[in-house]
C-alpha positions in Angstrom: 0.0 0.0 0.0 1.2 3.5 -0.9 0.0 6.5 1.1 0.2 10.1 0.0 -0.5 11.9 3.3 -2.1 15.3 3.2 -3.9 17.5 5.7 -7.2 17.3 3.9 -7.0 14.1 1.7 -4.9 10.9 1.9 -4.3 9.1 -1.3 -4.2 5.3 -1.3 -2.6 3.1 -3.9 -2.2 -0.7 -3.9 0.0 -3.0 -5.9 -1.0 -6.1 -7.8 -0.4 -9.5 -6.2 3.1 -9.8 -7.8 4.1 -6.4 -6.2 5.0 -5.1 -9.7 2.5 -2.5 -10.6 0.9 0.2 -8.4 -2.6 1.5 -9.0 -4.6 4.2 -7.3 -7.3 2.8 -5.1 -9.0 5.4 -2.9 -8.9 9.0 -1.6 -9.7 9.3 2.1 -11.1 12.7 2.9 -10.6 14.1 6.4 -10.4 17.4 8.2 -6.7 17.1 9.2 -7.5 17.2 12.9 -9.5 14.2 13.8 -7.6 11.4 12.2 -9.7 8.6 13.7 -11.9 8.3 10.6 -8.9 8.2 8.2 -7.0 5.7 10.4 -10.0 3.4 10.7 -10.7 3.5 7.0 -7.1 2.8 6.1 -7.0 -0.1 8.6 -10.2 -1.5 6.9 -8.5 -1.3 3.5 -5.4 -3.1 4.9 -7.5 -5.9 6.2 -9.8 -6.2 3.2 -7.0 -6.1 0.7 -4.6 -8.2 2.8 -1.9 -5.5 2.7 1.6 -6.7 3.8 3.6 -3.5 3.5 2.8 0.2 3.8 4.9 2.9 2.1 4.2 6.4 3.4 5.2 9.4 1.4 7.6 11.7 3.4 6.6 15.3 2.6 10.0 16.8 3.1 10.5 20.4 2.1 12.4 21.1 -1.2 15.3 22.5 0.8 15.6 19.1 2.6 14.5 20.3 6.0 11.7 18.6 7.9 8.3 20.1 7.5 5.4 20.3 9.8 3.4 18.1 7.5 6.2 15.5 7.6 6.0 15.4 11.4 2.3 14.9 11.1 2.7 12.2 8.5 5.2 10.4 10.8 2.9 10.6 13.7 0.0 9.4 11.5 2.1 6.4 10.3 3.1 5.5 13.9 -0.5 5.4 15.0 -1.4 3.4 11.9 1.4 0.9 12.8 -0.1 0.6 16.4 -3.6 0.0 15.0 -2.8 -2.3 12.1 0.5 -3.9 13.1 2.5 -3.1 10.0 5.7 -1.2 10.2 5.6 1.7 7.7 8.4 2.4 5.3 9.0 6.1 4.4 9.7 7.3 0.8 10.6 10.8 -0.2 7.5 12.2 -1.9 8.9 15.5 -3.2 7.4 16.4 -6.6 5.0 13.4 -6.6 2.0 15.7 -6.9 3.7 17.5 -9.8 4.4 14.2 -11.5 0.8 13.1 -10.8 -0.6 16.3 -12.3 1.5 16.0 -15.4 0.4 12.4 -15.8 -3.3 13.3 -15.5 -2.8 16.2 -17.9 -1.2 13.9 -20.5 -4.0 11.4 -20.0 -6.5 14.2 -20.9 -8.2 14.1 -17.5 -10.0 17.4 -17.2 -8.8 19.8 -14.5 -12.1 19.6 -12.6 -11.8 15.8 -12.4 -8.2 15.8 -11.4 -8.9 16.8 -7.7 -10.8 13.5 -7.2 -7.8 11.3 -8.1 -4.7 13.4 -7.8 -3.8 12.1 -4.3 -4.4 8.5 -5.5 -2.1 9.1 -8.4 0.6 10.6 -6.1 0.3 7.6 -3.9 0.7 5.4 -7.0 3.9 7.3 -7.8 5.2 6.8 -4.3 4.4 3.1 -4.3 5.7 2.4 -7.8 9.0 4.1 -7.0 9.3 1.9 -3.9 8.4 -1.3 -5.8 10.9 -0.5 -8.5 13.7 0.3 -6.0 13.2 -3.2 -4.4 13.9 -4.9 -7.8 17.3 -3.3 -8.2 
């Protein structure tokens, strides 16, 4: 499972059974404060889809320094680990939203429809990068 953590939306991507190809799965909307709903929904997906690994995008600032969002993503991942029992792996997610936006544009997805899936596609980029790095 790939997770693109955001303060309003969390993109979820899953890989195929061979752990070769990542595909956007769901966007979990939340208010950025009460994470109980988001955590419970993600744990449900983990159980339903028999997830064995979680890759969380690390939203580091472009200057390489730790951001407030990165700290919140780490805390979120730690709570997810406690609830679901899977140790998360972190992957640098700088520019994944830019890559996802470019992909959607090239796929002729209209701008008004991009918001619905942009976080899933960013999660897909994070997960695919991790899957590819494991093969090397």
